[in-house]
N, C-alpha and C positions, 0 to 999 in steps of 0.2 A: 719118763722124769724119773722113777724110780730106780733104774739102771745107773743115772748121771749124778744125781743127788741124794744123799742120805735124808732118813725123815728127820734128825731132829734140824737138818740143815734148813729144811723146808720148813717147817714150823716155825724156825727164826723168822726167815724171811718172810713167809705171808702173813706173821703177826704182826710186820713192820711195815706191810702195803707195798712189798715187791708182787708184781703179777708172774704171772706164768712165764711168761715171754721174757721175762726178767730175767727169774730163777736161772730156765737153760743158757741164758746169755751169761749170768754169773759162773756157772760151770764150764759152758765153753772158755773163758778166763784162765781157768785154772786147770784145764785138761791139757797143757801143751801146745803145739803147733803154732799154725800162723798167727790165730788170736792172740794167746797170750803174746807173742811176740811183739804185735805190737803195742801192746802197752811200758814196753821199752823201748825209745826212743835209742836211746844208744846204741842197743843192740841190733835195732831194725838199721837202724844208719850202717851199721859191722855188714848187715848182711848184702846192703845194696849197692856199697862201694866195690872199686875193684881196687885190690889189694894192693896187686904187683905194677899198678900205675906211679903209688902213692911211696916218695921217697922221703918225705917228709910227715908222718900223720900228726897233726894237732889239732884233732877234729870233734875229739869223743873223751877229750878232760883225762884220761888215761896217764896216770905217771908214766913217765918215759926209761923207767928201769925194770926188772924182775924186782922179784922178792929182795926181801932182806938175807944178808948172809945166812944167818941163825936160823930163819924160816925155811930156805929152800935146802939148808941141810936139814932140818927137822923133815920137811918134806919125805927129801929123798930116801932117808931112811925109812919111814911110814908106810915106803912101798914097796917094801920086804914082808911086811907085816900085813898089807891090806887084802890076805885071803881070809884075814878078821871081819867082824862086821864092825868091831869095837874092841881091837888087838888089848888097848890101854885106857880103857874111858876114854878115851881123845874127847867126847861131847861134853862132861864130865868136866874134864881139865878145863878147858874152854870156858866153858860158864864161871869155873869158879876164878879164872886169870880175870875176866871183864870184870865181874861182881869186885873184886879186888882193887882194879883201876879204877871203879869208876865209883866204888863205896856205896854201891845200891844190894840190895838182898839178894841172892842168887834167884830167886824164886821171882824177879823181878825182872827178870833177863830169858828172850825168846832169841833162838837162831834161826838163819834162813840165808838160803844162797844168794846173798846180796842182799840187795835194799829194796829195788821195784815188788818182790812176790809182799813184801809187810806192806810197803805204799798201798798197792793195788787192794791189797785186805784188809786196809784201814775202811775205805771207802763200801764196800763190801758191807762189813760188820759194822759200823756207824751212822753211816750215813741210808737215805732210803728214799724212794719218788716224793718223801715231804720234808724231807731232812737233808740239806743242801751239803753243798763240799764248797766249802769260803778260800779262796786262795789270790793270791798277788799275780801280776800281770806285767810282763811275762816271769814263769818260772816254770821249775821241772815240771815235764809233763806227764810221768806216770800216775798219778791221782787223777788229773784231768781228764784223761784216757780212761781210766777206769770208770768215772762216772759220766762221761758221754755214751760210751757201749753199755752203760748199764740203763742209760734216759735216766738220771740222778741228776737234780737242778745244781748248775755249777755259776758262782758268784764270785768275778772278777776283778780283784781289787788294783788299779795303778797303782805300780809303784810309787812315793814320794821323788819332789825332786833330789833328794840327796838318795835314789833308787836305792834306800831302806824300804823295810814294809809300813803300807800306813795303816799300824797298827788298830789306833784308835778306831777309823774307817771298817778294819776288817772284822772288828767286836760289834759292831753295829750294822753291817749289812743284812743282815738274815737273824731274827731272833730264835728260829726254827734250825737253823746250824746244825751239819751231824758232825763237820770235820772242818776244821780251821787250821789249813796248813800253812806252815814256816818253812820256808829253807832256809838256812843261815849257817853259812854264808850263800847264799840265792844263787844257783844256775837258771840262767847263765850270766848274771850280771858282777857274780863272786863279790857282792856286796854285802856287809853284814850291820845286822839290826840288832840293834843294844838291847844286853839281857834284862838290861829294866822294865820294858819294854817289853818283850816278852813277857815275861814274871807280870804284868799289868794283865797282858789278855788273859792268862792263866786264872785270874782274881776275878777278870771282868767279864768272861765270855757270857754266851748265852747259855742260863741253864741247860744241862743234858748233853751239850755238846764236848767233843774234845781236841783238844790242840796236840798235831802232829809234826813234833818238828824233825827236821831231816837236818841232820848236821854229818852229810857225807865228805863235807869239805873243811870239817872245823881242825882237824892236825896243820892244815895250812896258814893257820892265822895270828896273827904277829903276838893275841892274848894266848893261844893255847898254853897250856889246860882250865889257866882262867875261866875264860867264859865259856863253857859248858852247861849245859843246863842238867844235867842229871841230878843236881838237889831238887831239883822239882820232884823226881821219881821218887827220889829219896821221904822227899815230904809228903809223899800219898794224892799228887796233885791228878787233875784230870789230865795226863799228859801222857803221849807216846811219843818217841825217843829213836829214831834210825839212825842207825850207823852202816857202813860198809867199810871194809879191806880193800874195795877196788881202787882206792885214789891212794893217799903217801904209802900204805904199804904193797904197791904193786902188785895185787893182785886179782885185777879186774876178771881175769881168765877162770880165776879157779871158785867163785861165784863164794863167797863167805861173807855175813854180815847180821846185826841183832836189833834186836829191839829191846827197848826199855821202858817200864810203867806194869804198875801195879797187876798184881796176878788175874783180878777180876779182867781189868780190860786185853791183857795177854790171852785168857781163855776165850775171849770173842772172837781172834783174830784166830786161833787156834781151830775154833768150831767151824771156822771154812778152810781146813788144813787137813783135816783129817788125820790132823797127829802125828802127820808123816815127814810132809816136806820140812817142816822147821828142824827137825832134828836128825833127821837123814844126810848127813853134812859127808864128804869122802874124808876118807882118814888121812891124807896126805895132807888135804886143806886147811884142815883142821889143825894139823900138827904145826902146818906153816904158821897159822894164825895166831896158837897159841906162842911161840918161840917171838912171834912179832910183836908182840903186845908192848914187851918188856924190853924191845931192845931199844934203848931209851938214845944210845948213841948215833943210830941209823934215823931215827926218827928226827932229833935234831940237826944231823948232819943234811939230810933231803929237806928239811923246811927250809935251812942257809940258801942251800942251790936253790931251790926254788924261788924264794927273796930275792936271790941276786939277778936270775935268769928275768922274772918280771919286772924287776926296775930295769935291768939292761933295756927289754923289749919297750916298755915304757917309755925309757929316754929316745931310742930307734924314731918310735911312733911320732912322739910330742914334739922332736926336733923339724916334724915331716909336716907338722900343723893337721894332723890325724887327730880329731875329736873320741876320745874315750869314755866310754860307762864306766864311775867309779866312784872313789877308788875302790881298789878289786885286793882281797885277801883272800883270795882263791886262786888255784892254778887253770887262771882262765882272763882272758881281757875281751871286751866287745870293743869294736870299733866301727866307727859312722863315718860311711864312704861317701854320706851326703849326693852326691849327684851320679851313684852307682848304685844297685840293688844288690843285694845281698848272694842271691842266685847267680848276677852274672857274675862277681867277685869270685864267689865259689868256686866257681866255672875255669874262669880264668886264675886262678890258682893252681887248681888241676891240672891243666894245661903245662903248667909250671914242676908238676910233680909233688905240690905241694896241697895235703887235705886239710882243709878247713870245716868247720861245723854246719851242721845243717840250716837250713834257714828257719828264721822267727818271725811269724803271721805279723807281730805285735807290731816289731820293727822292719820293716822291709830294706834297708839302707844298711843296717847293721849285722855284723859277720864276730861269731865267737869264734876263737882261736885260744888255745890249749897252749901251756908255757909246756914248755920239753926241756929237753937238756940243750946246754951251750951251744952245741953243733944241730941241732933241729932250729932253734932261734937263727944260727946264722944262715943255715937254708930257707929259712921266709925270709929274713932281709934281703937274700940276693933275690928270692921270687918275688917280692915285693915290688924290689927297682925295676925290676923288668912290666909288670904287670902295672901299676902306677904310671910308668914313663909311656907304656905304649899308646 
């Protein structure tokens, strides 16, 4: 035990009711390898798939193109000085850039390699055997997978009829909630929950709980940047906001993300990080992130392209009588096949060289597709015509 968990971490977990077995499982989560991989559904899916067989890859909500041009240029230049751990204080530059854009203090920002690490740690830091994770159903799975692995209670609340989070039900489902997780836009549905509802939740949640707001897809939404919740962090609320560069910035393989929250909340995450993972980001990835954050022209261009391709795909599917879950404001759509299982349809599209998303157990006849380039979606349309008419 002593070799795998630091004493201060042991003390924290024991004080909140974790058993020694649960502590060992917490150590396994953050030790890397297969156990940690299971917490990231997208990365686990990537490990399982046969990449060579997929001509159209619209299964993981990746951006259809690489990093923005200024970011790619900055990353290439950073390679030459990557013999240094921190040649030009890249990490400090990234934190300062985030603080300026989000209008939050620098000490309210913590960086990560993506957002999955932070999501899993929020469960360890704020949940316990007696403090549950409250989440929507369906939603992004990392927090739920971490809770299940640790034997933390999970309270899942179905989405409302309009596929937004049932905030009022989530606020009352467990008076001892540790984390209330809100993915906005939600994954896999791409649907939005109004900021007024999230603000109500933050003000009316159970005492002692933390609201974790996952805004991985917020840049794709029509009201961005006026619909972010970073103002709740600046106001000192009990919130943690998760962001990633994996989506609109096209950096999924470069592993950069960040969390915004009060310093004392970030300190609890850092306790389960050893103070290392959150700041030891690759220099080229960090340089790319810094340059990309302020590339407003590229952000606007990608948003327009996504919206155009999404509208084209919605039009194609609705004209063919398919029911779509939504409306989606993210780079994904959920299609209800009604008489076919999502597993069947995944296999059928795979046979046509098109990769669509993994199965979501709550909706066994519904498949998620990512919105890619125009060529990607035309490839999906061609496969659809073969699969559905077969």
